[in-house]
All heavy atoms as TSV, in Angstrom:
chain	resi	resn	atom	element	x	y	z
A	1	MET	N	N	87.476	111.703	106.308
A	1	MET	CA	C	88.362	112.724	106.831
A	1	MET	C	C	89.536	112.081	107.535
A	1	MET	O	O	89.377	111.144	108.311
A	1	MET	CB	C	87.578	113.614	107.787
A	1	MET	CG	C	88.370	114.793	108.253
A	1	MET	SD	S	87.275	115.948	109.052
A	1	MET	CE	C	88.155	116.200	110.548
A	2	ASN	N	N	90.714	112.565	107.257
A	2	ASN	CA	C	91.930	112.034	107.878
A	2	ASN	C	C	92.366	112.947	109.029
A	2	ASN	O	O	92.500	114.151	108.825
A	2	ASN	CB	C	93.038	111.938	106.853
A	2	ASN	CG	C	92.695	111.015	105.716
A	2	ASN	OD1	O	91.938	110.085	105.896
A	2	ASN	ND2	N	93.232	111.279	104.549
A	3	PRO	N	N	92.601	112.368	110.193
A	3	PRO	CA	C	93.084	113.202	111.287
A	3	PRO	C	C	94.503	113.681	111.009
A	3	PRO	O	O	95.311	112.966	110.441
A	3	PRO	CB	C	93.025	112.278	112.503
A	3	PRO	CG	C	92.951	110.923	111.978
A	3	PRO	CD	C	92.420	111.001	110.580
A	4	GLY	N	N	94.792	114.880	111.396
A	4	GLY	CA	C	96.112	115.430	111.181
A	4	GLY	C	C	96.372	116.574	112.138
A	4	GLY	O	O	95.490	117.035	112.855
A	5	ALA	N	N	97.619	117.049	112.113
A	5	ALA	CA	C	97.997	118.171	112.958
A	5	ALA	C	C	99.144	118.903	112.270
A	5	ALA	O	O	99.843	118.334	111.441
A	5	ALA	CB	C	98.442	117.665	114.323
A	6	LYS	N	N	99.297	120.148	112.635
A	6	LYS	CA	C	100.407	120.932	112.120
A	6	LYS	C	C	101.203	121.450	113.293
A	6	LYS	O	O	100.638	122.041	114.229
A	6	LYS	CB	C	99.878	122.061	111.246
A	6	LYS	CG	C	100.963	122.768	110.502
A	6	LYS	CD	C	100.410	123.635	109.400
A	6	LYS	CE	C	101.566	124.154	108.577
A	6	LYS	NZ	N	101.132	124.820	107.384
A	7	ILE	N	N	102.518	121.204	113.267
A	7	ILE	CA	C	103.415	121.685	114.303
A	7	ILE	C	C	104.504	122.481	113.605
A	7	ILE	O	O	105.283	121.902	112.847
A	7	ILE	CB	C	104.031	120.510	115.108
A	7	ILE	CG1	C	102.938	119.678	115.743
A	7	ILE	CG2	C	105.009	121.042	116.132
A	7	ILE	CD1	C	103.398	118.398	116.363
A	8	GLU	N	N	104.511	123.791	113.840
A	8	GLU	CA	C	105.421	124.690	113.120
A	8	GLU	C	C	105.157	124.488	111.612
A	8	GLU	O	O	104.041	124.628	111.168
A	8	GLU	CB	C	106.876	124.419	113.494
A	8	GLU	CG	C	107.190	124.632	114.957
A	8	GLU	CD	C	107.363	126.077	115.338
A	8	GLU	OE1	O	107.816	126.882	114.509
A	8	GLU	OE2	O	107.035	126.424	116.486
A	9	LYS	N	N	106.169	124.054	110.855
A	9	LYS	CA	C	106.019	123.823	109.415
A	9	LYS	C	C	105.662	122.360	109.090
A	9	LYS	O	O	105.339	122.033	107.976
A	9	LYS	CB	C	107.297	124.181	108.679
A	9	LYS	CG	C	107.652	125.618	108.690
A	9	LYS	CD	C	108.905	125.784	107.842
A	9	LYS	CE	C	109.510	127.137	107.888
A	9	LYS	NZ	N	110.724	127.211	107.077
A	10	ALA	N	N	105.798	121.477	110.071
A	10	ALA	CA	C	105.562	120.044	109.832
A	10	ALA	C	C	104.069	119.725	109.816
A	10	ALA	O	O	103.296	120.210	110.640
A	10	ALA	CB	C	106.250	119.210	110.912
A	11	GLN	N	N	103.660	118.914	108.849
A	11	GLN	CA	C	102.271	118.447	108.733
A	11	GLN	C	C	102.241	116.960	109.058
A	11	GLN	O	O	102.932	116.180	108.418
A	11	GLN	CB	C	101.766	118.703	107.313
A	11	GLN	CG	C	100.339	118.286	107.079
A	11	GLN	CD	C	99.350	119.243	107.715
A	11	GLN	OE1	O	99.554	120.443	107.789
A	11	GLN	NE2	N	98.248	118.705	108.171
A	12	LEU	N	N	101.444	116.561	110.043
A	12	LEU	CA	C	101.319	115.169	110.445
A	12	LEU	C	C	99.954	114.648	109.987
A	12	LEU	O	O	98.941	115.321	110.183
A	12	LEU	CB	C	101.449	115.018	111.954
A	12	LEU	CG	C	102.678	115.656	112.585
A	12	LEU	CD1	C	102.539	115.659	114.108
A	12	LEU	CD2	C	103.922	114.946	112.169
A	13	LEU	N	N	99.926	113.449	109.406
A	13	LEU	CA	C	98.668	112.841	108.973
A	13	LEU	C	C	98.630	111.382	109.410
A	13	LEU	O	O	99.645	110.706	109.438
A	13	LEU	CB	C	98.561	112.909	107.457
A	13	LEU	CG	C	98.476	114.311	106.850
A	13	LEU	CD1	C	98.604	114.239	105.343
A	13	LEU	CD2	C	97.173	114.971	107.233
A	14	ALA	N	N	97.428	110.894	109.695
A	14	ALA	CA	C	97.228	109.479	110.040
A	14	ALA	C	C	95.853	109.045	109.562
A	14	ALA	O	O	94.913	109.853	109.525
A	14	ALA	CB	C	97.338	109.277	111.543
A	15	GLU	N	N	95.737	107.785	109.175
A	15	GLU	CA	C	94.442	107.234	108.797
A	15	GLU	C	C	94.411	105.734	109.034
A	15	GLU	O	O	95.455	105.065	109.027
A	15	GLU	CB	C	94.085	107.547	107.341
A	15	GLU	CG	C	94.996	106.935	106.335
A	15	GLU	CD	C	94.585	107.244	104.890
A	15	GLU	OE1	O	93.443	107.668	104.656
A	15	GLU	OE2	O	95.427	107.063	104.009
A	16	TYR	N	N	93.226	105.215	109.272
A	16	TYR	CA	C	93.035	103.794	109.477
A	16	TYR	C	C	91.810	103.371	108.648
A	16	TYR	O	O	90.720	103.213	109.174
A	16	TYR	CB	C	92.817	103.503	110.966
A	16	TYR	CG	C	92.763	102.034	111.289
A	16	TYR	CD1	C	93.920	101.278	111.310
A	16	TYR	CD2	C	91.555	101.405	111.524
A	16	TYR	CE1	C	93.873	99.927	111.607
A	16	TYR	CE2	C	91.504	100.060	111.831
A	16	TYR	CZ	C	92.653	99.325	111.861
A	16	TYR	OH	O	92.623	97.989	112.135
A	17	PRO	N	N	91.991	103.229	107.327
A	17	PRO	CA	C	90.839	102.910	106.480
A	17	PRO	C	C	90.590	101.403	106.348
A	17	PRO	O	O	91.518	100.636	106.134
A	17	PRO	CB	C	91.253	103.492	105.127
A	17	PRO	CG	C	92.735	103.316	105.120
A	17	PRO	CD	C	93.186	103.512	106.550
A	18	PRO	N	N	89.338	100.962	106.483
A	18	PRO	CA	C	89.042	99.577	106.117
A	18	PRO	C	C	89.014	99.497	104.592
A	18	PRO	O	O	88.538	100.395	103.926
A	18	PRO	CB	C	87.643	99.347	106.693
A	18	PRO	CG	C	87.055	100.717	106.769
A	18	PRO	CD	C	88.176	101.677	106.984
A	19	LEU	N	N	89.581	98.456	104.025
A	19	LEU	CA	C	89.647	98.307	102.584
A	19	LEU	C	C	88.577	97.347	102.109
A	19	LEU	O	O	88.518	96.200	102.537
A	19	LEU	CB	C	91.047	97.829	102.182
A	19	LEU	CG	C	92.194	98.714	102.681
A	19	LEU	CD1	C	93.536	98.083	102.352
A	19	LEU	CD2	C	92.096	100.094	102.075
A	20	MET	N	N	87.725	97.825	101.192
A	20	MET	CA	C	86.609	97.042	100.649
A	20	MET	C	C	86.681	97.049	99.125
A	20	MET	O	O	87.129	98.013	98.537
A	20	MET	CB	C	85.271	97.636	101.078
A	20	MET	CG	C	85.096	97.812	102.579
A	20	MET	SD	S	84.943	96.252	103.436
A	20	MET	CE	C	83.251	95.884	103.094
A	21	SER	N	N	86.187	95.983	98.505
A	21	SER	CA	C	86.132	95.938	97.055
A	21	SER	C	C	85.064	96.913	96.538
A	21	SER	O	O	84.123	97.263	97.243
A	21	SER	CB	C	85.829	94.523	96.574
A	21	SER	OG	O	84.532	94.146	96.978
A	22	ASP	N	N	85.231	97.358	95.290
A	22	ASP	CA	C	84.257	98.260	94.684
A	22	ASP	C	C	82.890	97.603	94.490
A	22	ASP	O	O	81.870	98.257	94.574
A	22	ASP	CB	C	84.765	98.779	93.343
A	22	ASP	CG	C	85.910	99.751	93.497
A	22	ASP	OD1	O	86.083	100.318	94.584
A	22	ASP	OD2	O	86.661	99.935	92.513
A	23	THR	N	N	82.906	96.319	94.216
A	23	THR	CA	C	81.638	95.600	94.021
A	23	THR	C	C	81.560	94.448	95.029
A	23	THR	O	O	82.544	93.756	95.274
A	23	THR	CB	C	81.525	95.041	92.593
A	23	THR	OG1	O	82.620	94.196	92.322
A	23	THR	CG2	C	81.498	96.167	91.573
A	24	GLY	N	N	80.426	94.234	95.577
A	24	GLY	CA	C	80.214	93.112	96.483
A	24	GLY	C	C	80.558	93.386	97.916
A	24	GLY	O	O	80.254	92.572	98.801
A	25	GLY	N	N	81.225	94.470	98.226
A	25	GLY	CA	C	81.554	94.804	99.610
A	25	GLY	C	C	82.443	93.779	100.297
A	25	GLY	O	O	82.312	93.540	101.488
A	26	ILE	N	N	83.353	93.173	99.556
A	26	ILE	CA	C	84.237	92.149	100.118
A	26	ILE	C	C	85.398	92.833	100.838
A	26	ILE	O	O	86.077	93.678	100.247
A	26	ILE	CB	C	84.751	91.208	99.022
A	26	ILE	CG1	C	83.589	90.527	98.320
A	26	ILE	CG2	C	85.740	90.194	99.586
A	26	ILE	CD1	C	83.956	89.824	97.055
A	27	ALA	N	N	85.630	92.466	102.079
A	27	ALA	CA	C	86.719	93.052	102.859
A	27	ALA	C	C	88.080	92.565	102.341
A	27	ALA	O	O	88.274	91.366	102.128
A	27	ALA	CB	C	86.590	92.700	104.331
A	28	SER	N	N	88.994	93.508	102.118
A	28	SER	CA	C	90.316	93.165	101.636
A	28	SER	C	C	91.365	93.265	102.741
A	28	SER	O	O	92.493	92.877	102.556
A	28	SER	CB	C	90.732	94.111	100.509
A	28	SER	OG	O	89.880	93.982	99.417
A	29	GLY	N	N	90.989	93.834	103.870
A	29	GLY	CA	C	91.920	93.981	104.986
A	29	GLY	C	C	91.813	95.378	105.570
A	29	GLY	O	O	90.906	96.142	105.289
A	30	ASP	N	N	92.786	95.689	106.407
A	30	ASP	CA	C	92.873	96.993	107.047
A	30	ASP	C	C	94.252	97.580	106.818
A	30	ASP	O	O	95.219	96.848	106.668
A	30	ASP	CB	C	92.649	96.866	108.561
A	30	ASP	CG	C	91.252	96.425	108.905
A	30	ASP	OD1	O	90.304	97.070	108.422
A	30	ASP	OD2	O	91.103	95.445	109.634
A	31	ALA	N	N	94.330	98.888	106.809
A	31	ALA	CA	C	95.611	99.557	106.650
A	31	ALA	C	C	95.731	100.675	107.673
A	31	ALA	O	O	94.753	101.349	107.980
A	31	ALA	CB	C	95.755	100.130	105.243
A	32	PHE	N	N	96.915	100.854	108.204
A	32	PHE	CA	C	97.233	101.970	109.071
A	32	PHE	C	C	98.308	102.776	108.379
A	32	PHE	O	O	99.353	102.236	108.023
A	32	PHE	CB	C	97.705	101.500	110.446
A	32	PHE	CG	C	98.224	102.612	111.314
A	32	PHE	CD1	C	97.354	103.553	111.835
A	32	PHE	CD2	C	99.571	102.735	111.563
A	32	PHE	CE1	C	97.825	104.585	112.621
A	32	PHE	CE2	C	100.048	103.772	112.341
A	32	PHE	CZ	C	99.176	104.712	112.884
A	33	ASN	N	N	98.042	104.054	108.120
A	33	ASN	CA	C	98.989	104.910	107.422
A	33	ASN	C	C	99.282	106.129	108.267
A	33	ASN	O	O	98.386	106.731	108.845
A	33	ASN	CB	C	98.396	105.381	106.072
A	33	ASN	CG	C	97.933	104.220	105.227
A	33	ASN	OD1	O	98.608	103.219	105.116
A	33	ASN	ND2	N	96.764	104.358	104.634
A	34	VAL	N	N	100.557	106.476	108.350
A	34	VAL	CA	C	100.961	107.676	109.081
A	34	VAL	C	C	102.097	108.337	108.288
A	34	VAL	O	O	102.887	107.661	107.641
A	34	VAL	CB	C	101.388	107.330	110.522
A	34	VAL	CG1	C	102.611	106.446	110.567
A	34	VAL	CG2	C	101.612	108.574	111.351
A	35	GLY	N	N	102.112	109.660	108.307
A	35	GLY	CA	C	103.137	110.365	107.567
A	35	GLY	C	C	103.405	111.748	108.129
A	35	GLY	O	O	102.585	112.320	108.849
A	36	VAL	N	N	104.548	112.269	107.771
A	36	VAL	CA	C	104.918	113.629	108.149
A	36	VAL	C	C	105.560	114.284	106.918
A	36	VAL	O	O	106.320	113.649	106.191
A	36	VAL	CB	C	105.872	113.656	109.366
A	36	VAL	CG1	C	107.171	112.920	109.084
A	36	VAL	CG2	C	106.142	115.069	109.828
A	37	SER	N	N	105.194	115.521	106.699
A	37	SER	CA	C	105.827	116.292	105.621
A	37	SER	C	C	106.403	117.580	106.216
A	37	SER	O	O	105.854	118.126	107.171
A	37	SER	CB	C	104.857	116.611	104.501
A	37	SER	OG	O	103.808	117.431	104.943
A	38	TYR	N	N	107.523	118.013	105.648
A	38	TYR	CA	C	108.220	119.193	106.158
A	38	TYR	C	C	108.920	119.889	105.010
A	38	TYR	O	O	109.634	119.231	104.246
A	38	TYR	CB	C	109.230	118.785	107.237
A	38	TYR	CG	C	109.917	119.965	107.845
A	38	TYR	CD1	C	109.317	120.727	108.840
A	38	TYR	CD2	C	111.193	120.338	107.417
A	38	TYR	CE1	C	109.948	121.814	109.402
A	38	TYR	CE2	C	111.832	121.433	107.970
A	38	TYR	CZ	C	111.214	122.153	108.969
A	38	TYR	OH	O	111.838	123.252	109.511
A	39	PRO	N	N	108.755	121.207	104.892
A	39	PRO	CA	C	109.459	121.949	103.848
A	39	PRO	C	C	110.785	122.513	104.360
A	39	PRO	O	O	110.796	123.564	105.007
A	39	PRO	CB	C	108.472	123.068	103.499
A	39	PRO	CG	C	107.752	123.327	104.780
A	39	PRO	CD	C	107.696	122.002	105.483
A	40	PRO	N	N	111.932	121.856	104.112
A	40	PRO	CA	C	113.199	122.378	104.623
A	40	PRO	C	C	113.660	123.644	103.900
A	40	PRO	O	O	114.431	124.410	104.433
A	40	PRO	CB	C	114.184	121.228	104.371
A	40	PRO	CG	C	113.597	120.456	103.253
A	40	PRO	CD	C	112.102	120.604	103.407
A	41	MET	N	N	113.156	123.827	102.671
A	41	MET	CA	C	113.466	125.017	101.869
A	41	MET	C	C	112.185	125.498	101.210
A	41	MET	O	O	111.191	124.772	101.171
A	41	MET	CB	C	114.515	124.684	100.797
A	41	MET	CG	C	115.833	124.208	101.379
A	41	MET	SD	S	116.949	123.469	100.183
A	41	MET	CE	C	117.045	124.674	98.917
A	42	GLN	N	N	112.208	126.698	100.648
A	42	GLN	CA	C	110.999	127.307	100.074
A	42	GLN	C	C	110.370	126.431	98.992
A	42	GLN	O	O	109.166	126.285	98.942
A	42	GLN	CB	C	111.293	128.679	99.524
A	42	GLN	CG	C	110.057	129.383	99.015
A	42	GLN	CD	C	110.351	130.791	98.542
A	42	GLN	OE1	O	111.494	131.242	98.576
A	42	GLN	NE2	N	109.339	131.476	98.078
A	43	LYS	N	N	111.122	125.831	98.102
A	43	LYS	CA	C	110.554	125.070	96.987
A	43	LYS	C	C	110.706	123.557	97.147
A	43	LYS	O	O	110.438	122.805	96.234
A	43	LYS	CB	C	111.220	125.506	95.686
A	43	LYS	CG	C	110.896	126.956	95.333
A	43	LYS	CD	C	111.415	127.308	93.978
A	43	LYS	CE	C	110.976	128.711	93.618
A	43	LYS	NZ	N	110.988	128.929	92.199
A	44	LEU	N	N	111.119	123.105	98.310
A	44	LEU	CA	C	111.356	121.680	98.531
A	44	LEU	C	C	110.537	121.185	99.720
A	44	LEU	O	O	110.482	121.818	100.779
A	44	LEU	CB	C	112.849	121.415	98.807
A	44	LEU	CG	C	113.288	119.978	98.963
A	44	LEU	CD1	C	113.130	119.236	97.643
A	44	LEU	CD2	C	114.717	119.921	99.444
A	45	VAL	N	N	109.850	120.045	99.528
A	45	VAL	CA	C	109.076	119.413	100.604
A	45	VAL	C	C	109.567	117.973	100.734
A	45	VAL	O	O	109.670	117.247	99.757
A	45	VAL	CB	C	107.563	119.418	100.301
A	45	VAL	CG1	C	106.784	118.671	101.397
A	45	VAL	CG2	C	107.042	120.834	100.164
A	46	GLY	N	N	109.853	117.548	101.959
A	46	GLY	CA	C	110.221	116.164	102.240
A	46	GLY	C	C	109.082	115.474	102.947
A	46	GLY	O	O	108.427	116.064	103.801
A	47	LYS	N	N	108.836	114.223	102.574
A	47	LYS	CA	C	107.755	113.442	103.213
A	47	LYS	C	C	108.289	112.091	103.638
A	47	LYS	O	O	109.020	111.440	102.875
A	47	LYS	CB	C	106.597	113.225	102.227
A	47	LYS	CG	C	105.828	114.476	101.870
A	47	LYS	CD	C	104.749	114.200	100.864
A	47	LYS	CE	C	103.690	113.323	101.464
A	47	LYS	NZ	N	102.604	113.012	100.537
A	48	LEU	N	N	107.945	111.649	104.830
A	48	LEU	CA	C	108.254	110.321	105.314
A	48	LEU	C	C	106.931	109.651	105.643
A	48	LEU	O	O	106.131	110.198	106.407
A	48	LEU	CB	C	109.147	110.371	106.556
A	48	LEU	CG	C	109.527	109.037	107.160
A	48	LEU	CD1	C	110.335	108.204	106.184
A	48	LEU	CD2	C	110.281	109.252	108.459
A	49	ASP	N	N	106.691	108.488	105.035
A	49	ASP	CA	C	105.411	107.782	105.228
A	49	ASP	C	C	105.660	106.357	105.684
A	49	ASP	O	O	106.693	105.749	105.370
A	49	ASP	CB	C	104.628	107.745	103.905
A	49	ASP	CG	C	104.161	109.111	103.477
A	49	ASP	OD1	O	103.288	109.673	104.161
A	49	ASP	OD2	O	104.655	109.596	102.447
A	50	TYR	N	N	104.678	105.833	106.427
A	50	TYR	CA	C	104.698	104.439	106.872
A	50	TYR	C	C	103.292	103.875	106.644
A	50	TYR	O	O	102.299	104.533	106.947
A	50	TYR	CB	C	105.045	104.354	108.372
A	50	TYR	CG	C	104.863	102.971	108.941
A	50	TYR	CD1	C	105.762	101.957	108.655
A	50	TYR	CD2	C	103.787	102.685	109.777
A	50	TYR	CE1	C	105.590	100.682	109.189
A	50	TYR	CE2	C	103.620	101.427	110.310
A	50	TYR	CZ	C	104.517	100.436	110.015
A	50	TYR	OH	O	104.350	99.188	110.535
A	51	ALA	N	N	103.223	102.675	106.114
A	51	ALA	CA	C	101.937	101.997	105.902
A	51	ALA	C	C	102.050	100.557	106.426
A	51	ALA	O	O	103.063	99.890	106.208
A	51	ALA	CB	C	101.573	101.980	104.417
A	52	ASP	N	N	101.005	100.123	107.116
A	52	ASP	CA	C	100.948	98.747	107.655
A	52	ASP	C	C	99.617	98.144	107.200
A	52	ASP	O	O	98.555	98.552	107.654
A	52	ASP	CB	C	101.025	98.797	109.165
A	52	ASP	CG	C	101.141	97.431	109.802
A	52	ASP	OD1	O	101.102	96.407	109.071
A	52	ASP	OD2	O	101.255	97.374	111.032
A	53	TYR	N	N	99.688	97.182	106.284
A	53	TYR	CA	C	98.494	96.532	105.731
A	53	TYR	C	C	98.342	95.157	106.346
A	53	TYR	O	O	99.290	94.348	106.361
A	53	TYR	CB	C	98.631	96.423	104.209
A	53	TYR	CG	C	97.613	95.517	103.562
A	53	TYR	CD1	C	96.287	95.918	103.474
A	53	TYR	CD2	C	97.947	94.283	103.052
A	53	TYR	CE1	C	95.326	95.098	102.885
A	53	TYR	CE2	C	97.008	93.460	102.462
A	53	TYR	CZ	C	95.712	93.866	102.382
A	53	TYR	OH	O	94.775	93.050	101.810
A	54	LYS	N	N	97.169	94.858	106.856
A	54	LYS	CA	C	96.828	93.542	107.409
A	54	LYS	C	C	95.793	92.914	106.498
A	54	LYS	O	O	94.670	93.395	106.383
A	54	LYS	CB	C	96.245	93.662	108.825
A	54	LYS	CG	C	97.144	94.342	109.813
A	54	LYS	CD	C	98.272	93.443	110.213
A	54	LYS	CE	C	99.035	94.124	111.348
A	54	LYS	NZ	N	100.371	93.670	111.454
A	55	ALA	N	N	96.170	91.828	105.828
A	55	ALA	CA	C	95.261	91.133	104.912
A	55	ALA	C	C	94.162	90.435	105.713
A	55	ALA	O	O	94.410	89.866	106.769
A	55	ALA	CB	C	96.035	90.115	104.089
A	56	SER	N	N	92.950	90.475	105.185
A	56	SER	CA	C	91.828	89.828	105.894
A	56	SER	C	C	91.750	88.346	105.537
A	56	SER	O	O	91.228	87.561	106.333
A	56	SER	CB	C	90.517	90.523	105.561
A	56	SER	OG	O	90.248	90.431	104.166
A	57	ASP	N	N	92.244	87.956	104.375
A	57	ASP	CA	C	92.138	86.557	103.938
A	57	ASP	C	C	93.459	86.133	103.284
A	57	ASP	O	O	93.654	86.317	102.092
A	57	ASP	CB	C	90.978	86.407	102.941
A	57	ASP	CG	C	90.773	84.981	102.475
A	57	ASP	OD1	O	91.385	84.055	103.080
A	57	ASP	OD2	O	90.022	84.767	101.533
A	58	THR	N	N	94.366	85.595	104.078
A	58	THR	CA	C	95.659	85.200	103.542
A	58	THR	C	C	95.554	83.986	102.604
A	58	THR	O	O	96.450	83.769	101.794
A	58	THR	CB	C	96.659	84.889	104.674
A	58	THR	OG1	O	96.091	83.901	105.536
A	58	THR	CG2	C	96.967	86.136	105.470
A	59	ALA	N	N	94.484	83.230	102.705
A	59	ALA	CA	C	94.291	82.073	101.810
A	59	ALA	C	C	94.131	82.511	100.365
A	59	ALA	O	O	94.403	81.738	99.443
A	59	ALA	CB	C	93.086	81.255	102.257
A	60	SER	N	N	93.705	83.742	100.128
A	60	SER	CA	C	93.504	84.223	98.758
A	60	SER	C	C	94.802	84.736	98.136
A	60	SER	O	O	94.809	85.243	97.024
A	60	SER	CB	C	92.445	85.331	98.740
A	60	SER	OG	O	92.928	86.460	99.436
A	61	GLY	N	N	95.915	84.626	98.854
A	61	GLY	CA	C	97.184	85.079	98.334
A	61	GLY	C	C	97.591	86.462	98.815
A	61	GLY	O	O	98.694	86.921	98.508
A	62	LYS	N	N	96.744	87.130	99.573
A	62	LYS	CA	C	97.104	88.437	100.122
A	62	LYS	C	C	98.054	88.240	101.291
A	62	LYS	O	O	97.936	87.282	102.047
A	62	LYS	CB	C	95.846	89.178	100.580
A	62	LYS	CG	C	94.869	89.464	99.497
A	62	LYS	CD	C	93.644	90.142	100.051
A	62	LYS	CE	C	92.586	90.242	98.984
A	62	LYS	NZ	N	91.358	89.595	99.370
A	63	VAL	N	N	99.001	89.152	101.439
A	63	VAL	CA	C	99.971	89.051	102.527
A	63	VAL	C	C	100.021	90.362	103.314
A	63	VAL	O	O	99.802	91.450	102.763
A	63	VAL	CB	C	101.390	88.706	102.012
A	63	VAL	CG1	C	101.420	87.338	101.383
A	63	VAL	CG2	C	101.886	89.742	101.024
A	64	ASP	N	N	100.295	90.249	104.589
A	64	ASP	CA	C	100.506	91.444	105.410
A	64	ASP	C	C	101.762	92.161	104.901
A	64	ASP	O	O	102.757	91.513	104.539
A	64	ASP	CB	C	100.699	91.057	106.875
A	64	ASP	CG	C	99.448	90.465	107.486
A	64	ASP	OD1	O	98.379	90.538	106.878
A	64	ASP	OD2	O	99.549	89.919	108.601
A	65	THR	N	N	101.716	93.492	104.871
A	65	THR	CA	C	102.823	94.249	104.318
A	65	THR	C	C	103.060	95.500	105.148
A	65	THR	O	O	102.112	96.175	105.537
A	65	THR	CB	C	102.514	94.687	102.857
A	65	THR	OG1	O	102.165	93.541	102.095
A	65	THR	CG2	C	103.679	95.383	102.227
A	66	ARG	N	N	104.344	95.801	105.386
A	66	ARG	CA	C	104.730	97.049	106.056
A	66	ARG	C	C	105.749	97.750	105.175
A	66	ARG	O	O	106.683	97.116	104.669
A	66	ARG	CB	C	105.360	96.763	107.402
A	66	ARG	CG	C	104.427	96.245	108.426
A	66	ARG	CD	C	105.112	96.120	109.777
A	66	ARG	NE	N	104.216	95.447	110.680
A	66	ARG	CZ	C	104.531	94.359	111.350
A	66	ARG	NH1	N	105.716	93.815	111.230
A	66	ARG	NH2	N	103.651	93.821	112.151
A	67	LYS	N	N	105.572	99.057	104.993
A	67	LYS	CA	C	106.500	99.794	104.143
A	67	LYS	C	C	106.743	101.197	104.703
A	67	LYS	O	O	105.857	101.822	105.234
A	67	LYS	CB	C	105.931	99.954	102.718
A	67	LYS	CG	C	105.832	98.654	101.988
A	67	LYS	CD	C	105.480	98.869	100.548
A	67	LYS	CE	C	105.448	97.496	99.879
A	67	LYS	NZ	N	105.381	97.564	98.473
A	68	PHE	N	N	107.994	101.643	104.535
A	68	PHE	CA	C	108.403	103.027	104.781
A	68	PHE	C	C	108.831	103.598	103.439
A	68	PHE	O	O	109.412	102.883	102.609
A	68	PHE	CB	C	109.642	103.085	105.689
A	68	PHE	CG	C	109.335	102.963	107.144
A	68	PHE	CD1	C	109.515	101.745	107.794
A	68	PHE	CD2	C	108.927	104.067	107.879
A	68	PHE	CE1	C	109.263	101.634	109.138
A	68	PHE	CE2	C	108.672	103.942	109.222
A	68	PHE	CZ	C	108.845	102.732	109.863
A	69	TRP	N	N	108.593	104.877	103.204
A	69	TRP	CA	C	109.163	105.503	102.022
A	69	TRP	C	C	109.383	106.974	102.265
A	69	TRP	O	O	108.715	107.627	103.066
A	69	TRP	CB	C	108.361	105.234	100.762
A	69	TRP	CG	C	106.981	105.790	100.693
A	69	TRP	CD1	C	106.586	106.962	100.116
A	69	TRP	CD2	C	105.793	105.179	101.216
A	69	TRP	NE1	N	105.228	107.127	100.240
A	69	TRP	CE2	C	104.712	106.028	100.894
A	69	TRP	CE3	C	105.531	103.999	101.887
A	69	TRP	CZ2	C	103.418	105.752	101.271
A	69	TRP	CZ3	C	104.233	103.720	102.265
A	69	TRP	CH2	C	103.205	104.583	101.940
A	70	LEU	N	N	110.361	107.498	101.549
A	70	LEU	CA	C	110.743	108.916	101.615
A	70	LEU	C	C	110.506	109.528	100.264
A	70	LEU	O	O	110.876	108.961	99.236
A	70	LEU	CB	C	112.221	109.034	102.002
A	70	LEU	CG	C	112.829	110.432	101.983
A	70	LEU	CD1	C	112.184	111.296	103.068
A	70	LEU	CD2	C	114.311	110.339	102.191
A	71	THR	N	N	109.876	110.686	100.247
A	71	THR	CA	C	109.590	111.395	99.009
A	71	THR	C	C	110.098	112.839	99.121
A	71	THR	O	O	109.929	113.470	100.150
A	71	THR	CB	C	108.067	111.450	98.739
A	71	THR	OG1	O	107.527	110.154	98.814
A	71	THR	CG2	C	107.756	112.076	97.394
A	72	LEU	N	N	110.759	113.294	98.067
A	72	LEU	CA	C	111.173	114.689	97.973
A	72	LEU	C	C	110.404	115.330	96.810
A	72	LEU	O	O	110.387	114.770	95.723
A	72	LEU	CB	C	112.660	114.806	97.758
A	72	LEU	CG	C	113.538	114.329	98.894
A	72	LEU	CD1	C	115.002	114.365	98.495
A	72	LEU	CD2	C	113.309	115.169	100.143
A	73	ILE	N	N	109.790	116.468	97.053
A	73	ILE	CA	C	109.025	117.165	96.028
A	73	ILE	C	C	109.621	118.542	95.819
A	73	ILE	O	O	109.754	119.321	96.776
A	73	ILE	CB	C	107.542	117.310	96.464
A	73	ILE	CG1	C	106.952	115.937	96.751
A	73	ILE	CG2	C	106.746	118.076	95.403
A	73	ILE	CD1	C	105.613	115.997	97.488
A	74	PHE	N	N	110.034	118.811	94.588
A	74	PHE	CA	C	110.590	120.116	94.249
A	74	PHE	C	C	109.561	120.865	93.412
A	74	PHE	O	O	109.146	120.400	92.342
A	74	PHE	CB	C	111.896	119.951	93.460
A	74	PHE	CG	C	112.519	121.270	93.117
A	74	PHE	CD1	C	113.150	122.028	94.079
A	74	PHE	CD2	C	112.470	121.757	91.823
A	74	PHE	CE1	C	113.729	123.246	93.771
A	74	PHE	CE2	C	113.039	122.964	91.482
A	74	PHE	CZ	C	113.677	123.712	92.461
A	75	ASN	N	N	109.139	122.017	93.876
A	75	ASN	CA	C	108.181	122.858	93.186
A	75	ASN	C	C	108.929	123.978	92.488
A	75	ASN	O	O	109.658	124.734	93.119
A	75	ASN	CB	C	107.165	123.453	94.152
A	75	ASN	CG	C	106.353	122.394	94.832
A	75	ASN	OD1	O	105.646	121.636	94.200
A	75	ASN	ND2	N	106.445	122.333	96.146
A	76	TYR	N	N	108.754	124.093	91.192
A	76	TYR	CA	C	109.446	125.154	90.456
A	76	TYR	C	C	108.469	126.072	89.766
A	76	TYR	O	O	107.323	125.842	89.652
A	76	TYR	CB	C	110.454	124.584	89.463
A	76	TYR	CG	C	109.864	123.630	88.477
A	76	TYR	CD1	C	109.426	124.082	87.246
A	76	TYR	CD2	C	109.729	122.273	88.792
A	76	TYR	CE1	C	108.887	123.186	86.326
A	76	TYR	CE2	C	109.196	121.393	87.880
A	76	TYR	CZ	C	108.786	121.859	86.644
A	76	TYR	OH	O	108.248	120.992	85.748
C-alpha cells in the first residue's frame, strides 16, 4: 500500500519500496518515490514525479540515480 493524500483536486503519493530480485532475494537497492497529480482541465491531468534510487552494490555496476519527470495525460 502506498501512502497518499488528496488536497482539493491534487493527489499526492509517496512510497519507499525495497527492491529485490525475483529469484534469490538479492537486494538491488532502495528507492524513494514521490509524486503529485492535478487535473487543470476536465480531460487533462498533469503529473510531477521524483524518484531517488540508492544502489545497494555499486561494484556490480549499479549507480545511484535521481530523476524528475513531468507527464501530461489527455483523456478523450
